[in-house]
C-alpha positions as YAML, in Angstrom:
chain: A
units: angstrom
residues:
- id: 1
  name: MET
  ca: [49.27, 60.69, 96.11]
- id: 2
  name: ARG
  ca: [52.87, 60.05, 96.12]
- id: 3
  name: ARG
  ca: [55.42, 62.76, 94.27]
- id: 4
  name: PRO
  ca: [57.99, 61.65, 92.11]
- id: 5
  name: ALA
  ca: [61.71, 62.27, 93.84]
- id: 6
  name: PRO
  ca: [62.88, 65.23, 93.60]
- id: 7
  name: GLY
  ca: [64.62, 65.63, 89.95]
- id: 8
  name: ARG
  ca: [62.69, 62.82, 88.39]
- id: 9
  name: SER
  ca: [59.25, 63.18, 86.29]
- id: 10
  name: VAL
  ca: [56.35, 60.73, 86.26]
- id: 11
  name: GLY
  ca: [57.36, 59.28, 82.89]
- id: 12
  name: ASP
  ca: [61.09, 58.50, 84.22]
- id: 13
  name: ALA
  ca: [59.38, 56.79, 87.38]
- id: 14
  name: ALA
  ca: [57.07, 54.83, 84.86]
- id: 15
  name: ALA
  ca: [59.91, 54.08, 82.38]
- id: 16
  name: PRO
  ca: [61.25, 50.71, 83.87]
- id: 17
  name: LEU
  ca: [57.26, 49.33, 83.89]
- id: 18
  name: LEU
  ca: [57.07, 50.15, 80.41]
- id: 19
  name: ALA
  ca: [59.99, 48.86, 79.30]
- id: 20
  name: VAL
  ca: [59.28, 45.82, 81.02]
- id: 21
  name: ALA
  ca: [55.70, 45.26, 79.61]
- id: 22
  name: LEU
  ca: [56.84, 46.04, 76.29]
- id: 23
  name: TRP
  ca: [59.67, 43.29, 76.39]
- id: 24
  name: ILE
  ca: [57.44, 40.87, 78.00]
- id: 25
  name: LEU
  ca: [54.86, 41.44, 75.08]
- id: 26
  name: LEU
  ca: [57.76, 41.36, 72.26]
- id: 27
  name: PHE
  ca: [59.16, 38.03, 73.89]
- id: 28
  name: SER
  ca: [55.86, 36.69, 74.17]
- id: 29
  name: ALA
  ca: [54.77, 37.28, 70.61]
- id: 30
  name: ALA
  ca: [58.67, 36.13, 69.49]
- id: 31
  name: CYS
  ca: [58.07, 32.81, 71.28]
- id: 32
  name: LEU
  ca: [54.58, 32.36, 69.81]
- id: 33
  name: LEU
  ca: [55.60, 32.96, 66.09]
- id: 34
  name: HIS
  ca: [58.77, 30.54, 66.61]
- id: 35
  name: ALA
  ca: [56.61, 27.83, 68.02]
- id: 36
  name: ALA
  ca: [53.84, 27.92, 65.73]
- id: 37
  name: ARG
  ca: [55.85, 27.54, 62.53]
- id: 38
  name: PRO
  ca: [58.91, 26.08, 61.08]
- id: 39
  name: LEU
  ca: [62.03, 28.63, 61.28]
- id: 40
  name: VAL
  ca: [60.91, 30.11, 57.91]
- id: 41
  name: PRO
  ca: [59.66, 33.35, 58.51]
- id: 42
  name: ALA
  ca: [55.77, 33.73, 58.23]
- id: 43
  name: GLY
  ca: [53.85, 36.10, 55.61]
- id: 44
  name: THR
  ca: [52.88, 39.22, 56.22]
- id: 45
  name: GLY
  ca: [49.29, 38.74, 54.82]
- id: 46
  name: PRO
  ca: [45.92, 40.01, 56.71]
- id: 47
  name: THR
  ca: [45.66, 36.52, 57.78]
- id: 48
  name: GLY
  ca: [48.88, 35.95, 59.22]
- id: 49
  name: GLU
  ca: [51.06, 36.81, 62.17]
- id: 50
  name: ALA
  ca: [51.86, 40.22, 61.02]
- id: 51
  name: GLY
  ca: [48.15, 40.94, 60.61]
- id: 52
  name: VAL
  ca: [47.45, 39.83, 64.12]
- id: 53
  name: LEU
  ca: [50.31, 41.85, 65.70]
- id: 54
  name: ASP
  ca: [49.55, 44.51, 62.92]
- id: 55
  name: ARG
  ca: [45.86, 45.42, 64.71]
- id: 56
  name: THR
  ca: [47.13, 44.86, 67.94]
- id: 57
  name: LEU
  ca: [50.01, 47.24, 67.99]
- id: 58
  name: GLY
  ca: [49.70, 49.49, 65.27]
- id: 59
  name: ALA
  ca: [52.13, 52.13, 64.33]
- id: 60
  name: LEU
  ca: [54.36, 50.48, 67.21]
- id: 61
  name: ARG
  ca: [54.91, 47.30, 65.33]
- id: 62
  name: PHE
  ca: [57.91, 49.17, 63.65]
- id: 63
  name: LEU
  ca: [59.60, 49.91, 66.89]
- id: 64
  name: VAL
  ca: [58.93, 46.50, 68.56]
- id: 65
  name: ALA
  ca: [59.97, 45.11, 65.02]
- id: 66
  name: GLU
  ca: [63.51, 47.01, 65.46]
- id: 67
  name: ARG
  ca: [63.70, 46.06, 69.09]
- id: 68
  name: ALA
  ca: [63.42, 42.37, 67.94]
- id: 69
  name: THR
  ca: [66.30, 42.60, 65.80]
- id: 70
  name: VAL
  ca: [68.38, 44.14, 68.51]
- id: 71
  name: ALA
  ca: [67.50, 41.72, 71.01]
- id: 72
  name: ALA
  ca: [68.42, 38.65, 68.72]
- id: 73
  name: ASP
  ca: [71.45, 40.75, 68.46]
- id: 74
  name: VAL
  ca: [71.91, 40.87, 72.39]
- id: 75
  name: TYR
  ca: [71.37, 37.10, 72.08]
- id: 76
  name: TYR
  ca: [74.00, 36.73, 69.58]
- id: 77
  name: HIS
  ca: [76.33, 38.93, 72.02]
- id: 78
  name: GLY
  ca: [75.78, 36.75, 74.87]
- id: 79
  name: GLY
  ca: [73.03, 38.34, 76.25]
- id: 80
  name: VAL
  ca: [74.89, 41.39, 76.05]
- id: 81
  name: GLY
  ca: [73.73, 44.82, 73.86]
- id: 82
  name: HIS
  ca: [75.48, 47.96, 72.75]
- id: 83
  name: ALA
  ca: [74.96, 51.81, 74.14]
- id: 84
  name: ALA
  ca: [72.50, 53.22, 71.91]
- id: 85
  name: ALA
  ca: [72.93, 56.83, 70.61]
- id: 86
  name: PRO
  ca: [70.45, 59.11, 72.21]
- id: 87
  name: ARG
  ca: [66.51, 59.37, 70.52]
- id: 88
  name: ARG
  ca: [64.26, 61.30, 71.37]
- id: 89
  name: ASP
  ca: [61.27, 58.64, 70.95]
- id: 90
  name: PRO
  ca: [60.30, 58.16, 74.61]
- id: 91
  name: PHE
  ca: [59.28, 54.04, 73.70]
- id: 92
  name: ARG
  ca: [62.85, 53.74, 72.35]
- id: 93
  name: ALA
  ca: [64.24, 55.44, 75.44]
- id: 94
  name: TRP
  ca: [62.27, 53.07, 77.84]
- id: 95
  name: SER
  ca: [62.83, 49.92, 75.99]
- id: 96
  name: GLU
  ca: [66.63, 50.50, 75.57]
- id: 97
  name: ARG
  ca: [67.07, 50.61, 79.40]
- id: 98
  name: LEU
  ca: [66.97, 46.70, 79.21]
- id: 99
  name: ASP
  ca: [69.91, 46.65, 76.81]
- id: 100
  name: PRO
  ca: [73.20, 45.22, 78.84]
- id: 101
  name: VAL
  ca: [76.41, 47.04, 77.98]
- id: 102
  name: ARG
  ca: [78.76, 44.42, 77.76]
- id: 103
  name: HIS
  ca: [79.91, 42.52, 74.78]
- id: 104
  name: VAL
  ca: [80.63, 38.72, 74.52]
- id: 105
  name: HIS
  ca: [79.65, 36.35, 71.72]
- id: 106
  name: LEU
  ca: [77.64, 33.44, 71.63]
- id: 107
  name: HIS
  ca: [78.47, 30.37, 69.78]
- id: 108
  name: GLY
  ca: [76.83, 27.13, 67.92]
- id: 109
  name: ALA
  ca: [73.50, 26.16, 68.96]
- id: 110
  name: GLU
  ca: [73.11, 28.91, 72.11]
- id: 111
  name: ALA
  ca: [72.70, 31.41, 68.41]
- id: 112
  name: ALA
  ca: [69.24, 29.58, 67.75]
- id: 113
  name: GLU
  ca: [67.70, 31.73, 70.99]
- id: 114
  name: MET
  ca: [68.14, 34.46, 68.22]
- id: 115
  name: LEU
  ca: [65.63, 33.14, 66.01]
- id: 116
  name: PRO
  ca: [62.27, 33.76, 67.88]
- id: 117
  name: TRP
  ca: [63.17, 37.69, 67.69]
- id: 118
  name: LEU
  ca: [64.44, 37.18, 64.36]
- id: 119
  name: ARG
  ca: [61.00, 35.61, 63.14]
- id: 120
  name: ALA
  ca: [58.82, 38.40, 64.89]
- id: 121
  name: ALA
  ca: [60.84, 41.03, 63.60]
- id: 122
  name: THR
  ca: [60.35, 39.87, 59.83]
- id: 123
  name: ALA
  ca: [56.79, 39.23, 60.74]
- id: 124
  name: LEU
  ca: [56.35, 42.89, 61.95]
- id: 125
  name: ASP
  ca: [58.32, 44.89, 59.40]
- id: 126
  name: ALA
  ca: [58.63, 42.84, 56.23]
- id: 127
  name: GLY
  ca: [59.83, 46.04, 54.92]
- id: 128
  name: ASP
  ca: [63.46, 45.59, 56.52]
- id: 129
  name: VAL
  ca: [66.07, 43.94, 54.75]
- id: 130
  name: GLU
  ca: [68.67, 43.80, 57.38]
- id: 131
  name: THR
  ca: [66.27, 41.34, 59.58]
- id: 132
  name: TRP
  ca: [65.63, 39.23, 56.65]
- id: 133
  name: LEU
  ca: [69.35, 38.79, 55.84]
- id: 134
  name: LEU
  ca: [70.12, 38.43, 59.30]
- id: 135
  name: THR
  ca: [67.41, 35.76, 59.88]
- id: 136
  name: ALA
  ca: [68.73, 33.95, 56.56]
- id: 137
  name: TYR
  ca: [72.26, 33.81, 57.68]
- id: 138
  name: TRP
  ca: [71.17, 32.83, 61.41]
- id: 139
  name: VAL
  ca: [68.65, 30.17, 60.55]
- id: 140
  name: GLU
  ca: [71.83, 28.51, 57.83]
- id: 141
  name: ARG
  ca: [74.61, 28.92, 61.17]
- id: 142
  name: VAL
  ca: [72.31, 27.02, 63.30]
- id: 143
  name: GLY
  ca: [72.23, 24.01, 61.41]
- id: 144
  name: ALA
  ca: [68.60, 23.89, 59.62]
- id: 145
  name: GLU
  ca: [67.71, 21.76, 56.53]
- id: 146
  name: ALA
  ca: [68.95, 23.46, 53.43]
- id: 147
  name: GLY
  ca: [64.74, 23.82, 52.46]
- id: 148
  name: GLU
  ca: [64.25, 26.20, 55.61]
- id: 149
  name: VAL
  ca: [67.14, 28.44, 54.43]
- id: 150
  name: GLU
  ca: [65.91, 28.67, 50.92]
- id: 151
  name: GLY
  ca: [62.56, 29.23, 52.15]
- id: 152
  name: VAL
  ca: [63.89, 32.11, 54.30]
- id: 153
  name: TYR
  ca: [65.43, 33.76, 50.96]
- id: 154
  name: ARG
  ca: [62.43, 33.19, 48.80]
- id: 155
  name: ARG
  ca: [60.45, 35.09, 51.20]
- id: 156
  name: ALA
  ca: [63.28, 38.18, 51.30]
- id: 157
  name: ARG
  ca: [63.19, 38.03, 47.41]
- id: 158
  name: GLN
  ca: [59.12, 38.53, 47.74]
- id: 159
  name: ALA
  ca: [59.66, 41.47, 49.99]
- id: 160
  name: HIS
  ca: [62.48, 42.89, 48.12]
- id: 161
  name: PRO
  ca: [62.87, 42.17, 44.42]
- id: 162
  name: ARG
  ca: [64.85, 44.63, 43.78]
- id: 163
  name: ASN
  ca: [67.19, 44.84, 46.46]
- id: 164
  name: TYR
  ca: [70.88, 43.29, 45.31]
- id: 165
  name: ARG
  ca: [72.14, 42.33, 48.86]
- id: 166
  name: VAL
  ca: [69.71, 39.28, 49.00]
- id: 167
  name: PRO
  ca: [70.77, 37.03, 45.42]
- id: 168
  name: GLN
  ca: [74.27, 38.22, 46.52]
- id: 169
  name: GLN
  ca: [74.05, 36.65, 50.42]
- id: 170
  name: GLN
  ca: [71.70, 34.03, 48.93]
- id: 171
  name: ALA
  ca: [74.78, 33.32, 46.33]
- id: 172
  name: PHE
  ca: [77.48, 32.57, 49.20]
- id: 173
  name: HIS
  ca: [74.80, 30.26, 51.12]
- id: 174
  name: ARG
  ca: [74.59, 27.84, 47.43]
- id: 175
  name: LEU
  ca: [78.72, 27.98, 47.33]
- id: 176
  name: ARG
  ca: [78.81, 26.98, 50.74]
- id: 177
  name: THR
  ca: [76.11, 24.17, 49.47]
- id: 178
  name: GLY
  ca: [77.87, 23.23, 46.72]
- id: 179
  name: ASP
  ca: [75.41, 24.42, 44.27]
- id: 180
  name: TRP
  ca: [77.95, 26.55, 42.46]
- id: 181
  name: ASP
  ca: [75.82, 27.17, 39.02]
- id: 182
  name: GLY
  ca: [72.94, 28.32, 41.43]
- id: 183
  name: ALA
  ca: [75.46, 30.68, 42.93]
- id: 184
  name: GLU
  ca: [76.65, 31.82, 39.60]
- id: 185
  name: THR
  ca: [73.14, 32.80, 38.81]
- id: 186
  name: LEU
  ca: [72.36, 34.27, 41.68]
- id: 187
  name: LEU
  ca: [75.57, 36.64, 41.66]
- id: 188
  name: ARG
  ca: [74.80, 37.69, 37.99]
- id: 189
  name: LEU
  ca: [71.33, 38.61, 39.45]
- id: 190
  name: ALA
  ca: [72.91, 40.69, 42.08]
- id: 191
  name: LEU
  ca: [75.03, 42.59, 39.48]
- id: 192
  name: ARG
  ca: [71.91, 43.24, 37.35]
- id: 193
  name: LEU
  ca: [70.23, 44.77, 40.02]
- id: 194
  name: TRP
  ca: [72.96, 46.70, 41.88]
- id: 195
  name: PRO
  ca: [73.17, 49.31, 43.40]
- id: 196
  name: GLN
  ca: [69.43, 49.17, 44.27]
- id: 197
  name: GLY
  ca: [69.07, 48.67, 48.36]
- id: 198
  name: GLU
  ca: [72.62, 50.45, 48.96]
- id: 199
  name: GLU
  ca: [71.76, 53.83, 47.23]
- id: 200
  name: ASP
  ca: [72.35, 55.80, 50.08]
- id: 201
  name: ASP
  ca: [76.04, 54.25, 50.99]
- id: 202
  name: PRO
  ca: [77.68, 53.95, 47.58]
- id: 203
  name: ASP
  ca: [80.96, 52.77, 49.21]
- id: 204
  name: HIS
  ca: [79.21, 49.72, 50.63]
- id: 205
  name: ALA
  ca: [77.75, 48.91, 47.38]
- id: 206
  name: LEU
  ca: [81.02, 49.27, 45.32]
- id: 207
  name: ARG
  ca: [82.35, 46.98, 47.72]
- id: 208
  name: ASP
  ca: [79.41, 44.37, 47.73]
- id: 209
  name: ARG
  ca: [79.90, 44.90, 43.56]
- id: 210
  name: ALA
  ca: [83.66, 44.14, 43.76]
- id: 211
  name: HIS
  ca: [82.90, 41.19, 46.28]
- id: 212
  name: VAL
  ca: [80.66, 39.82, 43.75]
- id: 213
  name: ALA
  ca: [82.34, 40.35, 40.42]
- id: 214
  name: SER
  ca: [85.46, 39.00, 41.97]
- id: 215
  name: ALA
  ca: [83.45, 35.97, 43.16]
- id: 216
  name: LEU
  ca: [82.39, 35.30, 39.35]
- id: 217
  name: GLY
  ca: [85.81, 35.60, 37.86]
- id: 218
  name: LEU
  ca: [86.31, 32.82, 40.49]
- id: 219
  name: LEU
  ca: [83.62, 30.46, 39.02]
- id: 220
  name: ARG
  ca: [84.81, 31.12, 35.85]
- id: 221
  name: GLU
  ca: [88.16, 30.52, 36.80]
- id: 222
  name: VAL
  ca: [87.70, 27.18, 37.91]
- id: 223
  name: ALA
  ca: [85.26, 26.31, 35.05]
- id: 224
  name: GLY
  ca: [88.76, 27.15, 32.89]
- id: 225
  name: ASP
  ca: [87.30, 29.81, 31.25]
- id: 226
  name: ALA
  ca: [90.41, 32.37, 31.76]
- id: 227
  name: ALA
  ca: [88.94, 35.10, 29.87]
- id: 228
  name: ALA
  ca: [85.82, 35.24, 31.16]
- id: 229
  name: ALA
  ca: [87.86, 35.24, 34.64]
- id: 230
  name: GLU
  ca: [89.59, 37.88, 34.10]
- id: 231
  name: ALA
  ca: [86.78, 40.10, 32.67]
- id: 232
  name: GLY
  ca: [85.50, 39.22, 36.21]
- id: 233
  name: TYR
  ca: [88.44, 40.37, 38.09]
- id: 234
  name: ARG
  ca: [88.66, 43.44, 35.94]
- id: 235
  name: GLU
  ca: [85.20, 44.59, 36.80]
- id: 236
  name: ALA
  ca: [86.03, 43.78, 40.45]
- id: 237
  name: LEU
  ca: [88.76, 45.95, 40.45]
- id: 238
  name: ALA
  ca: [87.13, 48.77, 38.48]
- id: 239
  name: ALA
  ca: [84.73, 49.19, 41.25]
- id: 240
  name: ARG
  ca: [87.23, 48.60, 44.04]
- id: 241
  name: PRO
  ca: [90.75, 49.23, 42.88]
- id: 242
  name: GLY
  ca: [93.32, 47.21, 44.84]
- id: 243
  name: HIS
  ca: [91.03, 44.40, 45.52]
- id: 244
  name: GLU
  ca: [93.41, 41.72, 46.42]
- id: 245
  name: THR
  ca: [91.67, 38.39, 45.63]
- id: 246
  name: ALA
  ca: [90.50, 40.25, 41.99]
- id: 247
  name: ALA
  ca: [94.34, 41.31, 41.63]
- id: 248
  name: GLU
  ca: [95.41, 37.98, 42.50]
- id: 249
  name: GLY
  ca: [93.07, 36.16, 40.04]
- id: 250
  name: LEU
  ca: [93.83, 38.51, 37.47]
- id: 251
  name: ARG
  ca: [97.53, 37.61, 37.57]
- id: 252
  name: ARG
  ca: [96.32, 33.86, 37.44]
- id: 253
  name: ALA
  ca: [94.37, 34.74, 34.48]
- id: 254
  name: ALA
  ca: [96.75, 36.61, 32.56]
- id: 255
  name: GLN
  ca: [98.87, 33.13, 32.59]
- id: 256
  name: GLY
  ca: [95.79, 30.74, 31.58]
- id: 257
  name: GLY
  ca: [94.27, 30.71, 35.20]
- id: 258
  name: ASP
  ca: [94.50, 28.35, 38.04]
- id: 259
  name: PRO
  ca: [91.19, 26.05, 38.72]
- id: 260
  name: VAL
  ca: [92.81, 24.38, 41.59]
- id: 261
  name: GLU
  ca: [93.57, 27.41, 43.41]
- id: 262
  name: ALA
  ca: [90.39, 29.49, 42.42]
- id: 263
  name: ARG
  ca: [88.35, 26.51, 43.87]
- id: 264
  name: ARG
  ca: [90.16, 26.73, 47.01]
- id: 265
  name: VAL
  ca: [90.05, 30.64, 47.19]
- id: 266
  name: LEU
  ca: [86.21, 30.46, 46.46]
- id: 267
  name: ARG
  ca: [85.54, 28.04, 49.08]
- id: 268
  name: ARG
  ca: [87.40, 30.31, 51.65]
- id: 269
  name: LEU
  ca: [85.67, 33.39, 50.89]
- id: 270
  name: ALA
  ca: [82.12, 31.33, 51.02]
- id: 271
  name: ALA
  ca: [83.34, 30.06, 54.52]
- id: 272
  name: GLU
  ca: [84.18, 33.66, 56.16]
- id: 273
  name: GLU
  ca: [81.07, 35.32, 54.74]
- id: 274
  name: PRO
  ca: [80.59, 37.79, 57.70]
- id: 275
  name: ALA
  ca: [77.47, 38.21, 59.61]
- id: 276
  name: PRO
  ca: [75.03, 40.69, 58.65]
- id: 277
  name: HIS
  ca: [75.43, 43.18, 62.17]
- id: 278
  name: ALA
  ca: [71.60, 44.51, 63.65]
- id: 279
  name: CYS
  ca: [74.02, 46.97, 65.71]
- id: 280
  name: ASP
  ca: [75.25, 48.34, 62.83]
- id: 281
  name: HIS
  ca: [72.16, 48.46, 61.11]
- id: 282
  name: HIS
  ca: [69.91, 50.41, 63.88]
- id: 283
  name: ASP
  ca: [73.25, 52.40, 64.93]
- id: 284
  name: HIS
  ca: [74.67, 50.86, 67.94]
- id: 285
  name: HIS
  ca: [78.11, 50.79, 69.10]
- id: 286
  name: HIS
  ca: [80.25, 48.09, 70.63]
- id: 287
  name: HIS
  ca: [81.68, 48.38, 73.75]
- id: 288
  name: HIS
  ca: [84.59, 46.27, 74.72]
...
């Protein structure tokens, strides 16, 4: 029997083969899920895809779900990933050997290549809110119909009914579609749920609260309600002193408001909403 080369363990020698096998399994599952359904992620009941994958993979489904999310991020970066922090889990180490190291973003329809990976991740682990947010964001960005995007958010809210981040992101989707009344309802829901979902990151939670309250102030200013707009801007500044959009809005509200300018600012904020990032969630770091 051939012995491993000096300095290499049997595990090191087998790692590339195991990594390739895991990649093939994951890619096959992702493609099957993507081909079998519309873009709306499948349910996680015992008769759905997640049940089949759960029975097949057992506890490994959480690792595979994480790798599917990171694979989506790799597609977004042009087939290029990020260097990961050292991990003790040998399965993670093997799978991470497949990740490239440069950082180039995809654009346009090419980003649709991420969707099979995100579908697999939401099916395998519905408890990861970050993956739902990524899926909803990119389903919208690749030009899916509004009903498909809303379907992702509906599933996400079913899986995470108390997490403020889902209605917050959905609200900005509604702003982009022109449903400003629906957006305002969702923003108010996000404030009621806050800070559930970001208890471990209070600074991020406060930034989100300021962002939501400022958007509500803008919506009220657009509607001609300067007093309500002022209240929204003050709430944003209480959460995040120095918040530029809120500070500018407060100055306008003190002079009776400017609906035209508020509408312009609101549209810009909605259009510039950044993507949730897989590598941020899974502690990956960019290499530029």
